[in-house]
LUMBATOR-428339 format. One record per residue (C-alpha): y, z, x. Coordinates in steps of 0.1 Angstrom, whole numbers, plus 2048, in hexadecimal, padded with zeros to 3 digits. Example, Ala and Ser with C-alpha at 12.3 -4.5 7.8 and 13.67 -1.06 7.14 Angstrom:
2
@c2:7D3&c3:84E&c1:87B
@c2:7F5&c3:847&c1:889
This chain:
116
@c2:4EE&c3:824&c1:6F4
@c2:4DA&c3:80F&c1:6DC
@c2:4BA&c3:821&c1:6E6
@c2:4C4&c3:841&c1:6D4
@c2:4CD&c3:848&c1:6B1
@c2:4DE&c3:86A&c1:6AE
@c2:4D6&c3:86F&c1:689
@c2:4B1&c3:868&c1:690
@c2:4B0&c3:880&c1:6AD
@c2:4C3&c3:89B&c1:69A
@c2:4AA&c3:898&c1:67D
@c2:48D&c3:899&c1:697
@c2:49B&c3:8B9&c1:6A5
@c2:49D&c3:8C9&c1:682
@c2:47A&c3:8BC&c1:67B
@c2:46E&c3:8CC&c1:69B
@c2:47C&c3:8EE&c1:692
@c2:46B&c3:8EE&c1:670
@c2:449&c3:8E3&c1:67E
@c2:44C&c3:8FD&c1:69B
@c2:451&c3:919&c1:682
@c2:434&c3:90E&c1:66D
@c2:41E&c3:90D&c1:68C
@c2:42A&c3:930&c1:696
@c2:423&c3:93C&c1:673
@c2:400&c3:92E&c1:674
@c2:3FA&c3:93F&c1:696
@c2:406&c3:960&c1:68A
@c2:3FA&c3:95E&c1:666
@c2:3EF&c3:97F&c1:658
@c2:3EF&c3:978&c1:633
@c2:3D1&c3:97C&c1:61C
@c2:3D4&c3:95A&c1:60B
@c2:3BC&c3:942&c1:61B
@c2:3C9&c3:926&c1:606
@c2:3EC&c3:92B&c1:612
@c2:3DF&c3:92D&c1:636
@c2:3CE&c3:90C&c1:631
@c2:3ED&c3:8FC&c1:622
@c2:402&c3:909&c1:63F
@c2:3E9&c3:8FB&c1:658
@c2:3E8&c3:8D9&c1:648
@c2:40E&c3:8D7&c1:646
@c2:412&c3:8E2&c1:66B
@c2:3F8&c3:8C9&c1:676
@c2:406&c3:8AD&c1:661
@c2:429&c3:8B5&c1:670
@c2:41B&c3:8B3&c1:693
@c2:40B&c3:891&c1:68C
@c2:42B&c3:885&c1:67C
@c2:43F&c3:88F&c1:69B
@c2:427&c3:87C&c1:6B2
@c2:428&c3:85E&c1:69B
@c2:44E&c3:85F&c1:69C
@c2:44F&c3:85F&c1:6C1
@c2:436&c3:843&c1:6C4
@c2:448&c3:82E&c1:6A9
@c2:46A&c3:834&c1:6BA
@c2:45C&c3:829&c1:6DC
@c2:44C&c3:80B&c1:6CC
@c2:46B&c3:801&c1:6B8
@c2:487&c3:808&c1:6D0
@c2:47D&c3:80E&c1:6F5
@c2:45F&c3:81E&c1:704
@c2:471&c3:83A&c1:718
@c2:488&c3:846&c1:6FC
@c2:46D&c3:85D&c1:6EC
@c2:46A&c3:870&c1:70C
@c2:48F&c3:879&c1:70B
@c2:48E&c3:880&c1:6E5
@c2:470&c3:897&c1:6EB
@c2:483&c3:8AB&c1:705
@c2:4A2&c3:8AD&c1:6EE
@c2:48B&c3:8BA&c1:6D3
@c2:47D&c3:8D5&c1:6E9
@c2:4A0&c3:8E1&c1:6F2
@c2:4A9&c3:8E0&c1:6CD
@c2:48B&c3:8F4&c1:6C4
@c2:497&c3:910&c1:6DB
@c2:4B8&c3:90F&c1:6C7
@c2:4A2&c3:914&c1:6A8
@c2:49E&c3:938&c1:6B3
@c2:4C3&c3:93D&c1:6AC
@c2:4BD&c3:92F&c1:689
@c2:4A0&c3:947&c1:686
@c2:4B8&c3:964&c1:68B
@c2:4CD&c3:958&c1:66E
@c2:4B3&c3:94F&c1:654
@c2:492&c3:95E&c1:661
@c2:472&c3:94E&c1:66D
@c2:460&c3:950&c1:64C
@c2:47C&c3:93D&c1:63B
@c2:47B&c3:922&c1:655
@c2:455&c3:920&c1:652
@c2:455&c3:91E&c1:62C
@c2:473&c3:907&c1:62C
@c2:45E&c3:8F0&c1:642
@c2:449&c3:8E6&c1:624
@c2:467&c3:8D2&c1:618
@c2:47D&c3:8D1&c1:637
@c2:466&c3:8BE&c1:64F
@c2:45C&c3:8A2&c1:637
@c2:481&c3:89D&c1:62E
@c2:48B&c3:89D&c1:652
@c2:46E&c3:886&c1:65B
@c2:47A&c3:86D&c1:640
@c2:49D&c3:86C&c1:64F
@c2:492&c3:86C&c1:674
@c2:47D&c3:84D&c1:66D
@c2:499&c3:83D&c1:658
@c2:4B2&c3:83F&c1:674
@c2:49C&c3:830&c1:68F
@c2:4B0&c3:813&c1:69D
@c2:4A1&c3:7F0&c1:69A
@c2:497&c3:7DE&c1:6B9
@c2:4B1&c3:7C2&c1:6B7
């Protein structure tokens, strides 16, 4: 199908895992460093906005219904992120998100198919 780009969707799933673990880290943050808490909040919020922007851009560029399917695939992939958590740990996924989600975002936007 021309409506879906598997590399873009795969990077969206990876992106979603990083953002999810940053959001969980913000929710359960018990550290003493308020500056780190602020940085983590900003990163998680920016990741959430980037995810929304990606879905809107994909729908605008390709076909309007594709982001709904991609969002559902991302939700399923996020549950698979719990298996990854068992291997590397939630803190590693959260801290890796500072580099992981921007890199994933770059590639997920790069692989969006053109509407030709």
